[in-house]
Steps between C-alpha positions, in 0.01 A plus 500: 500500500588147605210258464422129515163537324619313195615194691297181457483431875353846564215430258397184685119528543524376860747775590296760317196390703688526832632847422151613396368371832753697701492827304209736540269589786788663683745212465807437291690185416837467325713204400800506735847358521626196313267497204589859409870439559516185288293652222733798470803271504359280223463203736201265538223616733354234726310625807327835482464682833285805548512787749187695586381794707195294606499324834503118486140462619387737225693299241326183622157669492548627146621158386199328653263744332670433166491121540876474544645256753689682779736310732630681815854369455663772713219731595668619819782629279258640246506218243199341334547254214245533221456189284361520148485185283749335735749786469597670828573874542635619832344837584669688785394826660757781503696493825736696715729358765406588857784302657772261379747281687702342220276193485137620504328821412190648662310675222207733461284525190515820300429666165839665427679341205829677582505358853414153374779512242760622748432217746595240237854361474653566157434769240434246223232336718308821574354593160125515434290475184164675489187353348591656162855361512695813599803417714522705816852541647514664841846379609716550189474136402480544121866601462595195706284279276685646201848445650405175676606646834369336819474780753328548833238772523637795693751416771624142464585463868148602602336264252702210641426603857130473420537144377833314524392253230549782250871419513436169324234653277757758379730220377214288362366789293853581388529141379173529310507857370835670570792565271855613565583558863239520776399845623788609727282645778282193507800269509659694788174501696462123456856439613453717810173334594584138421495399868129593517417198289537296822187669631282359219325165508698224332200428273504854356878494447492162321197591290675813371833323456336218307330751265836666442666167425221416255558816291611433143855612587570583866880496449566875512265549792673224696836660428386836642334326794836343581674835463252660740526217755131418456557155349711386795231630736230290333711202387819481710562159337604686184776700669786260431330309220409796283279577203752446221310201364177695445585673166600166345178341626294784346676446167434128516130562574477714188693252286300193603161660563492423873238692693640732768515301822557695823615190692748396231646852501516488878683168473755668272578747782527277809714200599341151460511444874188326627531629856553861392215481253270355764588797723439739207158344437405533866630858528312624193197275557515331165213264425556130560505447122761772447721368781473152353615621157817651654560186701466275193755717323749502788464123553549415132857403403708720276513402133830335410659626177481160322192351667355212297128502423451165676670639811276807477194271494619355827536849647147582384363190669675573830456876512197584283514740204426834665830567677706347221323716240591811701861375528512443124360841412746680724789286372396561140478876557844504661653289220355732233652795681843332493440349157673729252851369452449216748432170320442313827235751608327472162499121523358517853230742385401251230486220758280710728259571215470130420447406866238772541308360205529154654377625839195661342395167343599279792245281670598324817532120448283288724694264727351154431506366861329603821485403866249221437750328272763510773263350757396230253866408459514417871658813643334566839299819545696786641784733406672230298226513236590858412873428520477207258277695264747791511795278408320359196369839390851647520635218285215549254580873474874433461412268213311783327157351575554212252412203723139385484279363773599133447873573537441718806286230663784251448739744667251543783485122552877493526508777759222332699694168510814686615294615798 
């Protein structure tokens, strides 16, 4: 018998209390989905979701009687969040699909565990654990856990027709949990249905794509997405640019301890073209902050192979560190990939490392003059004030920020006299 009863997360007093609340008096509650999957795969368990035969209003009533906070986070879909000592547990009533259209499902509450399991997407996501820790497998998910196979429940084409986002979820879960090749039937079904992704909201597509890109190593999943034509459907910008830089970036992340960064990985796959990236951000409805990150990267200059540190300081002043840091990381990853047997690539990799360290410590110098100084020197108010200030600032930057206020004021006086 497969069980999770010995796992530390399953012995959490808050979870034990929630399961005790749901079990008995004609009701049953089981841990569902991700917590069971991760536990069986030896992976950390974060959120613990629970499925129950009780209707949401009954869950809320029982929680209130027990002094447990109940939040109706998705009560129309059967979900009530119970909060114990600040820890949330999503409790969802068993459901069956009444109607689906590829984007939304109309559901009805039920008490049939088999029906509830079969309406889920992947076999590894449809396991339950009872209150005593026994794992219940109604869709043949345990063998797939063992072999690390990401497989749709039942007919892959039907599962995708119910919710087109499952195409991207298939590849995301393959990135996180799969090994070897993706399930052949699932891969074929995703390839056949790739055009249906157009019917989804841009926000849903980007949210799922961003999660995939943030996986510890999305490289194999991206390769199969490209093979199936799904990657081009979601990110046409990658079609002629490619994903060849991604494996080297993943290796560099591991070597230098960089945290997985979905936007940096996206940058490795698309051309640094500001107009095209602006169009991408608008099409996928990226946040303003996300769009700005891509724009900083595209606007930043490439790193020259023998760039001096003083010249790099000038680039930092003019462009800011964010885009240049992304440029450096991608350049470093590419140089490491070429490195073996290539002395120039190794030297460039060393330069990129030094410049990255410099960028992390860099603080923008404060330009010693301002508009009031220009006016005091006799330059009349108007556009010329900014023009004069710009000339002096550019000279100050070109001189590596060495000149102090007194010298700059003398230069200002000279410019003012020249008219």
